[in-house]
NUPATI-158147 format. One line per field, with one value per residue (C-alpha): z, x, y; chain; residue number from 0. Coordinates in Angstrom, 1 decimal, padded with zeros to 4 digits. Layout:
! residues N
z <- [Z,...]
x <- [X,...]
y <- [Y,...]
dofi <- [A,...]
dokol <- [NUM,...]
END
This chain:
! residues 178
z <- [083.9,082.8,079.5,080.1,079.4,076.5,075.1,074.8,073.0,069.3,067.0,066.3,070.1,070.5,067.8,069.0,072.5,071.2,069.9,073.3,075.6,073.5,073.3,076.2,079.5,079.9,082.5,080.3,077.2,075.4,075.8,075.0,071.8,070.6,071.3,069.6,066.5,066.3,066.5,063.9,061.4,061.9,061.0,057.9,056.9,057.4,055.3,052.6,052.5,052.2,049.6,047.5,047.5,046.9,043.9,042.4,043.0,041.3,038.3,037.8,038.2,035.9,033.1,033.5,032.7,033.1,029.5,029.0,031.8,032.1,034.5,037.1,037.4,036.4,039.6,037.9,040.0,041.4,042.7,044.0,047.3,048.5,045.9,048.0,047.5,044.4,045.0,045.9,048.8,050.6,053.9,052.4,050.7,053.9,056.0,053.5,053.7,057.5,057.6,054.9,056.6,060.0,058.7,056.8,059.6,062.0,059.7,059.4,063.1,064.1,061.7,063.0,066.6,066.0,064.2,066.8,069.7,068.1,067.4,070.9,072.5,070.3,071.3,074.9,074.6,072.5,074.0,070.6,067.8,064.4,061.1,062.4,064.8,061.9,059.6,062.0,063.1,059.4,058.5,061.4,060.7,056.9,057.6,060.0,057.4,054.8,057.1,057.3,053.6,052.4,050.2,051.8,050.7,051.8,048.9,049.8,053.4,052.4,049.9,052.5,055.1,052.8,051.6,055.2,056.2,053.1,053.6,057.3,056.9,054.2,056.3,059.3,057.1,055.5,058.8,059.1,055.5,054.1]
x <- [046.2,047.1,047.0,043.3,042.2,039.8,041.2,044.7,043.7,044.1,042.2,045.4,045.9,042.3,042.7,046.0,044.7,042.0,044.8,046.4,043.4,040.5,036.9,035.6,036.6,034.0,036.1,037.8,040.0,037.8,034.7,036.6,038.0,034.6,032.9,035.6,035.6,031.9,031.8,034.6,033.2,029.6,030.7,032.4,029.3,027.1,029.3,029.6,025.8,025.0,027.7,026.7,023.0,023.9,026.0,023.3,020.6,022.8,023.5,019.9,018.6,021.2,020.8,017.1,018.2,021.3,021.8,025.0,026.8,028.0,025.8,028.5,028.6,025.1,023.3,021.2,018.6,021.1,023.4,020.6,020.0,017.3,014.5,012.6,015.4,014.4,016.1,012.8,012.6,009.8,009.4,009.5,012.8,014.4,013.0,014.4,017.9,017.9,016.8,019.3,022.1,021.2,021.0,024.3,026.2,024.8,026.0,029.5,029.7,028.6,031.1,034.0,033.0,032.6,036.0,037.8,036.3,037.1,040.8,041.2,039.6,041.7,044.8,044.0,043.0,046.0,048.5,049.7,048.4,049.1,047.5,045.6,043.6,042.9,041.9,039.4,038.0,037.6,035.9,033.4,032.7,032.3,029.8,027.9,027.7,026.4,023.6,022.5,021.9,018.3,018.9,021.6,022.5,025.0,027.2,027.2,027.9,031.0,032.1,031.9,033.7,036.5,036.7,036.7,039.4,041.6,041.2,041.9,044.9,046.4,045.9,047.6,050.5,051.0,050.9,054.2,055.2,053.9]
y <- [044.7,041.2,039.3,038.5,042.1,042.1,045.3,043.8,040.6,040.2,037.9,035.8,035.5,034.3,031.7,030.3,029.9,027.5,025.2,025.1,024.9,024.0,025.3,023.2,021.7,019.0,017.2,014.6,014.8,012.3,014.5,017.6,016.1,014.9,018.2,020.2,018.0,018.2,021.9,022.4,020.0,021.2,024.7,023.4,021.5,024.5,026.7,024.0,023.5,027.2,027.9,025.0,026.0,029.7,028.6,026.5,029.1,031.8,029.5,028.6,032.2,033.7,031.3,030.3,026.8,024.7,023.7,025.6,023.8,020.2,018.1,018.0,021.8,022.8,021.8,019.1,017.4,014.8,017.6,019.9,018.2,020.5,021.0,023.5,026.0,027.9,031.3,032.9,035.2,033.4,031.7,028.2,028.8,030.2,027.3,024.8,026.5,026.4,022.8,021.7,023.5,022.1,018.6,018.7,020.4,017.8,015.0,016.5,017.1,013.6,012.1,014.1,013.6,009.9,009.6,011.7,009.7,006.4,007.3,008.7,005.6,003.2,005.1,004.8,001.1,000.0,002.5,003.7,006.0,004.4,003.8,000.8,003.0,005.4,002.7,001.1,004.5,005.5,002.3,002.5,006.2,005.6,002.8,005.0,007.7,005.3,004.4,008.1,008.3,007.9,004.9,002.8,-000.7,-003.3,-002.3,001.3,000.5,-001.6,001.1,003.9,001.8,001.1,004.7,006.0,003.5,004.5,008.2,008.2,005.8,008.0,011.1,009.4,008.1,011.5,013.4,015.2,014.6,017.9]
dofi <- [A,A,A,A,A,A,A,A,A,A,A,A,A,A,A,A,A,A,A,A,A,A,A,A,A,A,A,A,A,A,A,A,A,A,A,A,A,A,A,A,A,A,A,A,A,A,A,A,A,A,A,A,A,A,A,A,A,A,A,A,A,A,A,A,A,A,A,A,A,A,A,A,A,A,A,A,A,A,A,A,A,A,A,A,A,A,A,A,A,A,A,A,A,A,A,A,A,A,A,A,A,A,A,A,A,A,A,A,A,A,A,A,A,A,A,A,A,A,A,A,A,A,A,A,A,A,A,A,A,A,A,A,A,A,A,A,A,A,A,A,A,A,A,A,A,A,A,A,A,A,A,A,A,A,A,A,A,A,A,A,A,A,A,A,A,A,A,A,A,A,A,A,A,A,A,A,A,A]
dokol <- [0,1,2,3,4,5,6,7,8,9,10,11,12,13,14,15,16,17,18,19,20,21,22,23,24,25,26,27,28,29,30,31,32,33,34,35,36,37,38,39,40,41,42,43,44,45,46,47,48,49,50,51,52,53,54,55,56,57,58,59,60,61,62,63,64,65,66,67,68,69,70,71,72,73,74,75,76,77,78,79,80,81,82,83,84,85,86,87,88,89,90,91,92,93,94,95,96,97,98,99,100,101,102,103,104,105,106,107,108,109,110,111,112,113,114,115,116,117,118,119,120,121,122,123,124,125,126,127,128,129,130,131,132,133,134,135,136,137,138,139,140,141,142,143,144,145,146,147,148,149,150,151,152,153,154,155,156,157,158,159,160,161,162,163,164,165,166,167,168,169,170,171,172,173,174,175,176,177]
END
């Protein structure tokens, strides 16, 4: 019996092996990195979408209205992204939840996969991984995310590109500091 016996594996052991070997072996580190980033971020996006809608549904059903909460917290129309979710136990509400979760997890996954692929490609092309790679990858990813919004404009595209570049550059510069 070796270390591969399912009865001898622990959850911690399973999770740490993912950091070493990864989820996939698609034949190239570039593809592996994109697929892993996509999966991780898509899962985070799905959890975020479900928890946000559960919160807003609970607040609206508990109070009947959102007058007692400030607009940032109350789930006002601008924060409630999916109007078909009304907290009802009907087919339309469940379908809306599944669609919204799928859409949001796909957006998160595509953004993470794109960013990861760009940083890897730039590292391979330039031969170095530095803040410049992160800034360019963040700017391109931010601009692409701006294009996925329903009402995108040139100002929003530039704003998202600058924000993506700033966040990814800061993350790169602070790597190892904390």
